[in-house]
N, C-alpha and C positions, 0 to 999 in steps of 0.2 A: 673278797675284799671290795668295798665300794670304789667306783671308778675315780672319785675325788682323791682317795688315798693312793690309788695307782698313779695318778698324775703327779702327786707329791713325790713318790718314789722315783719316777722317771726324772723329775727335775733334780733330785739329789744326785742321780747318776750322771746327769748331763752337766750340771754346774758345780757339783760337789767333788768329793774325793773317793767315790765308790770304786771298788776294784773293777778292772777291765776284763775282757774275755781273752781268748787265745791270741797269740802274737799275730796270726794271719788275719784275724778279724776282731780287733779289740772292742769294736762297737756292737758286737752281736748281742750281748745281754741288754744293752740300752735299746737297740732296735726292736728286739722281741718284747721288751717291757712297754715301749711306746705303742707298738701294734696292739697289744692286749688292752691297754688303757683306752685307746681310740675305739676299738671294737666294743668294749663294755659301754662306752659313752654313747656311741651312735646306734649300734644294733648288735647285741650278743649273738644273734642268729648267724652272723657272718662266719662264725666258726664252722658252720656246716658246709661252707664253700671249700671245694678241694683246693689245697695249696693257697689258702687265703693269706698266709704269712708271706709267701713268695710274691704274691700279687701286690701286697701293700709295702713290702720292704723297700723298693727303690724310692718311693715318695717319702717314706719315713726317714731314710738316710739323707735325702736332700734337705728335709726339714731340720734334722739334727745339725747338719753342716751350717745351715743358715742361722740357726739359733746361736751356735757357737760364735759365728762371725759377729752377730749383733752384740753378744755378751762382751766381746773384746772392745767394743766401741763405747760402752757406758763409762763415763768418767767417775772419778773418786767422789765420795760423799762430801757435801759442804755443810757447814753449820747453818741451821735455821733458827734464828732467834731475833729479838728486837735489836740487840747490839750488832748482829751481823748485817742488818739493813744498812748501817752506815759504813761497815767495813768491806762488804762484798758487793761489787757492782751487779752480780747476777741476782742477788736477793733484792737489791733496791730496784732493779729493772722489773722484777716479777711482782712487787708489791708497791702500792702507792705510798704507804706510810708504815712506820714500825708497828703501829697498832693493828694494821691489817694482818701482819704476821701473827700477832698474838690472837687475833680473832680466829684465824684459820686453825691454830693449835687448839683453841678452846672448843671449836665445833667438830673436831675430828673424833668421831666415835671410835675409829680403829685405834688411834693413839691412846685414848683413855682406856679402852679395853685392854690394850697391851700392858700399860703400866699397872692397871688393876690386877692383871693376871701374873705380873712379874714384879712384885713389890720391892725387890732388891736391885732391879736394873737401874743403873744411873742414867742411861740414855737409850734411845731407840734409833735405828737406822730404817728409813722408809723411802718410798718413792713418791715424789711430788709431781703431780701432773697439772698442767694449765694450758688453756687454749690461747694461742697468740693471735691477736687481731691487729691488722694494719689498715690505716685509713689516711685520707688526705684532708688536711685542715688549712685554714688561712691564719697567718700570724706574723709577728715581727721576726725579721731575720737579717743577718749581715749579708749585704751584697757589695762586694768590694770593700771599701772603707766606710760605707754608709749603712745605716739601719733603715730598712724599708718595711712598711706595713703591708698587710694583706698579701703576703707571699705564700704560695702553696708549699706546704711541708707535709712530709709523711711521718706519722707517729706509729709507735708500736706500744700496745698495751696487752695485759694478760688478764683473763677472766676464768671463771670455773675452776678455781684452785681446789685440789683434792689430794689428800694424803692416803696412800694405800700400802698394804703389805709391811707394816712395822715389824721389826725383829730386833734381836739383841745385838747383832753385828751385821756388817755388810754382806757376808757370805749367806747368812740366813735370810736376809732380805732378798738377795738375788735368787735364792731357791724358791721363795714364795712367789716372786714375780714370774719366774720361769714356770711354776705350776699354773699360774693364771693365764700365761700366754698359751700354754699347751691346751688348756681347757677352752680358750678362745678359738683356737684353730679347729678343735672338735666341734664347737658350737657353730662355726661357720659352715662346716660340712653338713651338719644337721639342718641348719637354716636353708641350705641349698636344696636338700631333699624335700623339706616342707614346701619350698617355693615351687618345686617341680610338681608336687602333688596338687597345689593350687592351680598351676598351669594346666594340668591334666583335666581338672574339673572345668576350667574355663573353656578349654578346647571341646570338651564333651557338650557343654551348653551351646557353644557356637555351632558345632556339628549338627545338633538337633534343630536349631533355628534355621540354618541353611537348608537342611533337608526338607523341613516343613515348607519353606518358601518355594523351593524347587518343585515340590509336589503340587503346590497350588498353581504355579505358572504352567506346569505341564498339563494339569487338568483343564485349565482355561484355554489353552491353545487349540484353535479350531473347534471351539465349543459352540453350543447352541446360541449363545449371546450374540454371535456374529450376525444373525439375521435381523437384529434390532438396530444395526448401524455399523459403522466402521469399527472393527476391533483393532486395538494397537498391536503392532508386531513386537512380540516379547522374546523373539529368538535370541537377540543379542544378550538380553539379561539372563536368559536361561543358560546360555553358554558360559557367561561370566560366573553364574552361581555354580555351575558344574565344576569349573576350574577351582573356585574357592573351596568348594566342598571337598574335592579330591586333595587339595593341599592341606586342609584342616584335618582330614582323616589320616593322611600320612604323618602329619606332625603329632596327632593324638596317639597313633599306634607306636611311634618311636618313643614318645614321652612315657606312655603307659608301660611299654616293654622294659624300659630302664628302671622304672619304679617297681615293676612286678618281680624283678629278679634280684637276688642278692649280689650277683656280679655287677649289676647296674649300680647298686649302692657302693660297692667297692670302687667303681669308676668315678663316682661323685667324690668320694673321699680322696682319691688320687688327684682329682682336679685341684684340691686344696693343698694337700701335703706335697704334691709334685711340683708346685709352683709357689712356695711359701713367700717369696719376695713380693708377689702380687697382693698378698693379704697382710703382710707384716714387714715393715721396713723402718729403718732408723736413718734419718737424714740430718746432716749437719747444716744449720742455717746460721750465717754470720750477719750480724747487724752492728753498726757503729752508732751508738746512741749517746745523747747528752742526758743530763739529769732530769729533763722534762719528757724523756722518752721519744724525742724527735730524732729521726735518722739524719746523721751528719755525713756529708760527702767526705771521702777520704782526703781530698785536697783542701778541705776547709781548715782554717786555723782554730776554730772553736774547740773548746775542751770537750772531749767525748771519750767513751770507753768502747773498745772492741769486744763484743760478746760472741761466744761460740755456743749456740743452742742446739740441743739434740731433740728433734721432733719425731715422735713415734707415730706411725700410721698403722692402724689395726683393722683396716677394711671398712666397707660401708661408709667411706668418707670421714671416718673418725680419726682425728689427729690431736696430739697433745705434745707440748714441750715437756720433757721429763728431766728431773734432777734427783739424784740420790741425796738425801738430806739426813743430817744427824740432829736429833732433838733431845735436849737434856730434860730430865724429869723436872728440874728446877724451873724450866721455862714454861711448864704447863700451867694454865690457869686452873684454879680450883673449880670443882663442880658447881659450887655456889655461884661463882662468877659466871660460869657458863650459863646457868639457868637464868640469872639476872639479865644477861645479854639477850637471851632468847625471849624473855618476857618483854624487854624494851622493844624488840623488833615486832612484837605482836600488837603493841599499843598504837 
């Protein structure tokens, strides 16, 4: 079975209604399934390692517990439409105008593909992601009873809107999002393995350069050139090179050893799965905003809305505010409208 399908099965077991294992260890089938999915994705040769399941199980169990905790924090789906822009403060905060909502729906290939593949589905539930940007601007503001100009104010805006994982209902959407999260964690482990391979190559090159320089200085020390004039004392540089070479060789051996053994690969996987909160987290960010997206202090009398935003972090500095959204088929622009809009952007 392809590892992509394995991750889908694991997600169904984790977030769905799949039967559990024995009463003393109800998560055992889920743990074993996730181990096999990760092994297939990263390196199937790991099955040659004695007791590889036992070595991976503690990290996998911690990841499962973390994902369950995150799943409980995701709020209910909200309507995403032009009319919702006026009715829902979260939607109006995320989009500058109602037309921006329509434009996002029109350019979402995943939404169009879902509705094309499910001709009777009245709506889709999907995950909306967008990057939150906060900056300081100068503008008019109430200070006491007066309006002052050129007052420093903080604004919040959202960019990079994208809709992913559309499905027929909220549970199916959660399963698809769960699958993508699991694949992301496996990808992070594989990226770390590749980075260490690159590190080993860099250390090997540095080792060769240091060794060559050290040989040159050793050959020159006390050489015949000293009869032609004062020769510089290079003893200090030689000692420094010897120390640098030894440290580089030790680092190279350690890095290469970890890469050369399958146990080393298991160790790298456990670095990710054993500390999932370092690579996957969901934070609640609260902002009090007016209709212009300006942050309003709690004590201010100005009309504003308190928003509770969920910001997902997926490692490598990648963050996005996420919202489960419901999109009605009737809200989707036609393909002709989508192509016309694309053509206008090219002109």
